[in-house]
C-alpha positions in Angstrom: -144.7 116.3 125.1 -141.3 115.8 126.6 -139.6 112.5 127.0 -139.1 111.3 130.6 -138.1 108.2 132.4 -139.9 105.0 131.4 -140.0 101.5 132.9 -140.6 98.6 130.5 -143.3 96.1 131.3 -143.7 92.9 129.3 -146.5 90.3 129.2 -145.4 86.7 129.1 -145.7 85.0 125.7 -148.6 82.9 126.8 -150.6 85.8 128.4 -149.9 87.9 125.3 -151.3 85.1 123.0 -154.5 84.9 125.0 -155.0 88.6 125.0 -154.4 88.8 121.2 -156.7 86.0 120.5 -159.4 87.6 122.7 -159.1 90.9 120.8 -159.2 89.2 117.4 -162.1 87.1 118.5 -164.0 90.1 119.6 -163.5 91.9 116.3 -164.2 88.8 114.1 -167.5 88.3 115.9 -168.8 91.6 114.4 -167.1 91.4 111.0 -169.2 90.5 108.0 -168.3 87.0 106.6 -168.7 88.5 103.1 -166.1 91.3 103.6 -162.5 90.3 103.0 -159.2 92.0 101.9 -158.0 90.8 98.5 -156.1 92.2 95.5 -158.1 93.8 92.8 -157.5 93.4 89.1 -154.8 96.0 89.2 -152.9 94.4 92.1 -154.1 96.9 94.7 -155.2 95.6 98.2 -158.9 96.3 98.6 -161.9 95.5 100.7 -164.0 93.1 98.6 -167.7 92.3 99.1 -169.6 90.1 96.7 -166.5 90.2 94.4 -166.4 94.0 94.1 -164.3 96.7 95.7 -166.5 98.2 98.4 -165.4 101.9 97.8 -168.0 103.2 100.2 -166.4 101.4 103.1 -164.0 103.0 105.6 -163.1 100.8 108.6 -161.2 97.6 109.3 -161.4 94.3 107.4 -159.3 91.2 107.3 -157.6 88.5 105.4 -155.4 85.6 106.4 -152.5 88.0 106.9 -154.2 90.2 109.5 -156.6 93.0 110.0 -156.2 96.2 107.8 -157.3 99.8 107.9 -159.6 100.4 104.9 -160.2 103.9 103.5 -162.7 104.3 100.7 -162.4 100.6 99.9 -158.6 100.3 99.8 -156.0 99.4 102.4 -154.4 102.6 103.7 -150.8 101.6 104.2 -150.0 105.1 105.4 -152.3 104.8 108.4 -150.6 104.8 111.8 -152.4 105.6 115.0 -155.7 105.0 116.7 -158.3 104.2 114.0 -162.0 104.0 114.8 -164.6 102.0 113.0 -168.0 100.6 113.7 -166.5 97.7 115.8 -164.2 99.6 118.1 -161.0 101.6 118.3 -157.7 99.9 117.3 -154.1 100.8 117.0 -152.9 100.5 113.4 -149.3 100.6 112.2 -148.6 101.1 108.5 -152.2 100.1 107.7 -152.3 96.9 109.8 -153.8 96.4 113.3 -150.8 95.7 115.7 -152.2 93.3 118.2 -149.0 93.3 120.2 -148.9 97.1 120.8 -149.2 98.5 124.3 -148.8 102.2 125.2 -150.6 105.6 124.7 -151.4 106.7 121.2 -153.6 109.4 119.6 -156.2 110.3 117.0 -158.1 113.4 116.4 -160.2 112.9 119.5 -157.3 112.6 122.0 -154.7 110.2 123.5 -155.7 106.7 124.4 -154.4 103.8 126.5 -153.7 100.9 124.1 -153.6 97.3 125.4 -153.2 94.4 123.0 -153.8 96.6 120.0 -157.0 98.2 121.0 -158.2 101.1 123.3 -158.6 99.7 126.8 -161.8 101.5 128.0 -161.3 100.1 131.5 -158.0 101.7 132.0 -157.8 104.1 135.0 -154.6 105.4 136.6 -151.1 106.2 135.5 -149.7 104.8 132.3 -146.6 105.6 130.2 -145.5 106.0 126.6 -142.3 107.4 125.1 -143.4 110.9 125.9 -144.1 110.6 129.6 -146.3 109.2 132.3 -150.0 110.1 131.9 -153.2 110.1 133.9 -155.8 108.0 132.1 -159.5 108.0 132.9 -161.7 105.4 131.2 -159.2 104.8 128.5 -158.3 108.4 127.6 -155.6 110.8 128.9 -157.4 113.5 131.0 -155.4 116.6 130.4 -157.6 118.6 132.7 -156.8 116.5 135.8 -154.4 117.8 138.5 -154.2 115.6 141.7 -153.0 112.2 142.7 -153.2 108.9 140.8 -151.6 105.5 141.1 -150.1 102.6 139.1 -148.2 99.5 140.1 -145.1 101.6 141.0 -146.8 103.9 143.4 -149.0 107.0 143.9 -148.0 110.0 141.8 -148.7 113.8 141.6 -150.4 114.7 138.3 -150.4 118.1 136.8 -152.5 118.7 133.7 -152.7 115.0 133.0 -149.0 114.2 133.3 -146.8 113.0 136.2 -144.9 116.0 137.4 -141.5 114.5 138.3 -140.3 118.0 139.4 -142.9 118.2 142.2 -141.3 118.2 145.7 -143.1 119.2 148.8 -146.6 118.5 150.0 -150.1 118.1 148.6 -153.4 118.3 150.5 -156.6 116.4 149.6 -159.5 115.7 151.9 -157.7 117.0 154.9 -154.8 114.6 154.3 -151.3 116.0 153.7 -149.1 114.0 151.4 -145.3 114.3 151.1 -144.1 114.2 147.6 -140.6 113.6 146.3 -139.8 113.8 142.6 -143.5 113.5 141.8 -144.0 110.4 143.9 -146.1 110.2 147.1 -144.1 108.7 149.9 -146.0 105.8 151.4 -145.7 102.3 152.8 -145.8 100.6 149.3 -149.0 98.7 150.2 -152.1 98.8 147.8 -155.8 98.6 148.6 -158.4 97.7 146.0 -161.8 98.8 147.4 -164.6 96.8 145.8 -168.3 97.2 146.3 -170.9 94.5 145.4 -174.6 94.3 144.8 -175.4 98.0 144.0 -176.0 100.6 142.9 -178.6 101.3 145.5 -179.8 104.0 147.9 -176.4 104.6 149.6 -174.2 104.5 146.5 -174.5 108.3 145.8 -173.4 109.0 149.3 -170.4 106.7 148.8 -169.4 108.4 145.6 -169.2 111.7 147.5 -166.9 110.2 150.1 -164.6 108.7 147.4 -164.5 112.0 145.6 -163.6 113.9 148.8 -160.3 111.9 149.0 -159.7 111.4 145.3 -160.0 107.6 145.8 -161.1 105.3 143.0 -162.9 102.0 143.6 -164.3 99.1 141.7 -168.1 98.5 141.6 -169.4 95.0 140.9 -172.9 95.9 139.8 -176.3 94.1 139.7 -179.8 95.1 138.7 -181.2 94.3 142.2 -182.3 97.9 142.5 -183.3 99.0 139.0 -184.3 102.6 139.9 -180.6 103.3 140.7 -179.1 102.0 137.4 -178.3 105.5 136.3 -175.6 105.6 139.1 -173.5 103.1 137.1 -172.9 105.9 134.6 -172.1 108.3 137.4 -169.6 105.8 138.8 -168.0 105.3 135.4 -167.8 109.0 134.7 -166.1 109.6 138.1 -163.3 107.3 137.0 -164.3 104.2 139.0 -164.1 100.7 137.5 -167.3 98.9 136.6 -167.5 95.1 136.7 -170.3 92.5 136.5 -171.9 90.8 139.5 -174.9 89.2 137.6 -178.2 90.8 136.8 -180.4 89.1 139.4 -177.9 88.0 142.1 -180.4 85.1 142.7 -178.5 82.0 143.6 -181.2 79.6 142.6 -181.4 81.3 139.1 -177.8 81.7 138.3 -176.3 78.5 139.7 -178.8 76.0 138.4 -176.4 75.6 135.4 -173.4 77.3 133.7 -175.7 78.3 130.9 -178.1 79.9 133.2 -175.3 81.9 134.8 -174.0 83.2 131.4 -177.6 84.2 130.3 -178.0 86.2 133.5 -174.5 87.7 133.1 -175.4 88.8 129.5 -178.3 90.8 130.9 -176.1 92.9 133.3 -173.5 93.4 130.5 -176.3 94.9 128.4 -177.0 97.4 131.2 -173.3 98.2 131.8 -173.0 98.8 128.0 -176.0 101.1 128.0 -174.7 103.1 130.9 -171.0 103.3 130.0 -170.9 102.6 126.3 -168.7 99.5 126.8 -169.0 96.0 128.2 -166.9 95.0 131.1 -164.2 92.3 131.1 -164.3 91.9 134.8 -166.7 90.0 137.1 -167.3 88.6 140.6 -169.3 85.5 141.2 -172.1 86.0 143.8 -170.8 84.3 147.0 -167.3 84.1 145.5 -165.6 81.3 143.7 -165.5 79.3 146.9 -169.2 79.4 147.6 -170.9 76.1 148.5 -174.5 77.3 148.3 -174.3 76.6 144.6 -174.2 72.8 145.4 -177.9 73.0 146.1 -178.6 73.8 142.5 -175.8 72.2 140.4 -172.9 70.1 141.4 -169.6 71.3 140.0 -171.0 74.6 138.6 -168.3 76.8 140.1 -165.6 74.7 138.6 -167.2 75.1 135.3 -167.8 78.8 135.6 -164.3 79.6 136.8 -162.9 77.8 133.7 -165.4 79.2 131.3 -164.6 82.8 132.5 -161.1 82.4 131.2 -162.4 80.9 127.9 -164.5 84.0 127.5 -161.5 86.3 128.2 -163.1 87.5 131.5 -161.1 88.2 134.6 -162.9 87.2 137.9 -162.1 88.5 141.3 -162.6 87.2 144.8 -161.1 88.9 147.9 -158.5 88.6 150.7 -160.0 91.1 153.1 -163.7 90.9 154.0 -165.6 93.7 155.6 -168.1 91.0 156.6 -170.9 93.5 156.1 -173.0 90.9 154.4 -172.4 88.5 157.3 -172.5 89.0 161.0 -171.1 92.6 161.1 -173.9 95.2 161.2 -172.2 98.3 162.6 -169.8 100.9 161.1 -167.3 100.3 163.9 -167.3 96.6 163.0 -166.7 97.3 159.3 -163.9 99.8 160.2 -162.2 97.2 162.4 -162.5 94.4 159.9 -161.0 96.4 157.1 -158.2 98.2 158.9 -157.1 95.0 160.7 -157.3 92.9 157.5 -155.2 95.1 155.3 -152.2 95.0 157.6 -151.5 91.4 156.6 -151.2 92.0 152.8 -149.1 94.0 150.4 -152.1 94.1 148.1 -155.5 93.9 149.8 -158.6 93.2 147.7 -161.3 94.3 150.0 -164.9 93.1 149.8 -167.6 95.6 150.7 -171.3 96.2 149.8 -172.6 99.7 148.9 -176.1 98.5 149.7 -175.2 98.5 153.4 -175.7 101.9 155.2 -173.3 101.0 158.0 -170.6 100.2 155.4 -171.0 103.5 153.6 -171.1 105.4 156.9 -167.7 103.8 157.8 -165.9 104.7 154.5 -164.9 108.2 155.4 -163.1 107.0 158.5 -161.6 103.9 156.8 -160.2 105.9 153.8 -158.8 108.5 156.0 -157.1 105.9 158.2 -155.6 104.1 155.2 -154.2 107.3 153.7 -152.8 108.4 156.9 -151.0 105.0 157.3 -149.4 105.2 153.8 -151.7 103.0 151.7 -152.4 103.6 148.0 -155.8 102.9 146.5 -156.2 101.5 143.0 -159.0 100.0 140.9 -159.2 96.5 139.6 -158.1 96.3 135.9 -157.7 93.4 133.5 -154.1 92.2 133.5 -153.6 93.6 137.0 -153.8 92.1 140.5 -156.5 89.7 141.3 -157.1 87.1 144.0 -158.9 83.8 143.8 -160.3 81.7 146.5 -160.3 77.9 146.2 -163.2 76.4 144.3 -165.4 74.4 146.6 -168.0 73.2 144.1 
């Protein structure tokens, strides 16, 4: 791979610390309390269990100095790259997990987006490393992809998985012609995050076809309200859309009677997400949004507690700043179109609330997406560490 331009991006020290602690907490939750890295009788660093070198073990184990790549029972100080074990995929440098590393690295299975020392399975879009800018789908570089994809700096022309900075001219997708200069789509600089709540349901498959027609990626905040359509979560994921949690039941009386009740319900939808995608989600949306007041009927102050506890659990929650109102008074496709196209004009970054359980919403999407693309908007998915929007807590 050739070296091309790169733009450095840094997390603040506080944000980095939170992310590192989250990753370490996740790994330690699975690690055996009996397995630890110590020096053996010959001074070699080894993985010990019950006082003996566990020569049958290859994976990652820890001591007070950090987390270490173990090969046949001993620390492999020559290991550098993406190492897989029974707990996940992590970036190792000189035998030690590097929790501060961010970029794109490889193992024998491919090239992977690394965030805070581990593969970020939620990563979709354009990311960089020292070799170039790459199209990442669900955490891995997709070398088969040619088309358009976005990051925080714009929308880009991708050829065989990499940004083609030599591309000048036009590119057509879904009947829309894009002007491209030095690999970048010329647009108005505004970004739209399409989000769909409450599904998957009867109209979700139709929606996926519309999104695919234009190469647009969205974020699905899923529930189990329609169990017979759970398989569509996997289809959403495989198509490159982001999957986030929106509770299992979406029953206000159940989820908002206490913070504990909410997290119990949340765990059930996480189990379904993991079954369908292979991974849990670190993103969620509270039913009714953070600002909902209906929760007062069941537990005073529960939204204040939940919004705080989400951060403590290293989860990112999302509200919205543009509302299709398709779960409110708007019941027509024209109404949904007008609400969204008028709303996005007021924001550089629009986090749009829609519902894929509403037929009039899905029927409006082709026209909405086409209008947005023709007017220079870029579509992106929600991602941890990226843009979010929070309404004011009202309970």
